C-alpha positions in Angstrom: 57.7 94.4 -1.6 59.0 90.3 -0.7 57.6 87.4 -3.3 55.2 85.3 -2.6 56.7 81.8 -1.9 59.9 82.9 -0.3 61.2 81.6 2.8 60.5 84.0 6.0 60.1 84.1 9.7 57.2 85.2 11.3 56.6 86.5 15.3 53.3 86.2 16.8 52.2 86.5 20.4 50.1 83.1 21.8 49.2 84.5 25.3 49.6 87.7 26.8 51.1 88.2 30.7 47.8 88.7 32.1 46.0 85.3 29.8 49.1 82.8 31.5 48.0 80.7 33.9 48.4 81.5 37.7 50.3 78.0 38.0 53.5 79.2 35.9 56.3 80.6 38.4 56.0 84.1 38.8 59.4 85.4 36.1 58.0 83.3 33.4 54.2 85.0 33.6 55.2 87.6 33.9 56.2 88.0 30.1 54.0 86.9 26.7 54.4 83.5 25.1 56.4 84.4 21.8 56.2 82.1 18.6 59.1 82.3 15.6 58.2 80.2 13.0 59.5 79.6 9.5 57.7 79.0 6.2 56.7 79.9 2.9 54.7 83.3 2.3 51.3 82.8 0.9 51.6 86.7 -0.5 53.4 89.2 -1.4 54.1 91.2 2.1 56.9 93.5 3.6 58.6 93.0 6.6 55.9 94.4 9.1 53.3 93.0 7.9 51.0 91.0 9.3 51.3 87.6 6.5 50.3 83.9 6.3 53.1 81.1 5.9 53.2 77.4 5.2 55.4 75.8 7.6 57.4 72.8 5.5 55.4 70.3 7.7 52.6 71.6 5.8 50.5 73.5 9.2 49.1 77.2 8.4 50.4 80.2 11.0 49.7 83.9 10.9 51.8 86.5 12.1 54.0 89.7 11.7 56.7 89.2 8.7 59.9 89.6 10.8 62.9 88.1 8.6 63.4 87.2 4.4 65.8 84.1 4.4 66.0 83.5 7.8 68.8 80.8 8.6 68.8 78.0 11.5 71.4 79.3 14.4 71.8 76.6 16.9 74.3 76.4 20.0 74.4 74.5 22.6 76.4 76.8 24.6 80.5 77.5 25.6 83.0 75.0 24.9 83.3 72.8 27.9 86.8 70.7 28.3 85.0 68.1 30.8 82.3 67.2 28.1 85.1 65.9 25.7 86.7 63.8 28.1 83.6 62.7 28.2 82.9 61.6 24.6 86.5 60.4 24.4 85.9 57.6 27.8 82.6 56.7 26.0 83.8 55.9 23.1 86.7 53.9 24.2 84.6 52.2 26.4 82.2 51.8 23.6 84.5 50.5 20.7 87.1 48.9 23.3 86.3 45.2 22.2 85.7 46.0 18.6 89.2 46.7 18.4 90.7 43.5 20.1 88.5 40.7 18.6 
């Protein structure tokens, strides 16, 4: 049993494929619109239960409990050497005048 006020992640289907607007590209319309939300569990529950959470901003959301103590995983893609070169060029342009005053 997962205790009330535990940091968790929930999942829910916002729109089924047949409920999605016809104006969307076909590839997008074929899949459901899904929502994953992290928040504090409002009642004791088990993984897989339908639960309610309060998000860090105070919003209430309901969905299927999928993870306990989820972490934030961010990625901006694979390393691109050209981006590093651009970073150096921009920093040089921005701070060159500061170094020669």
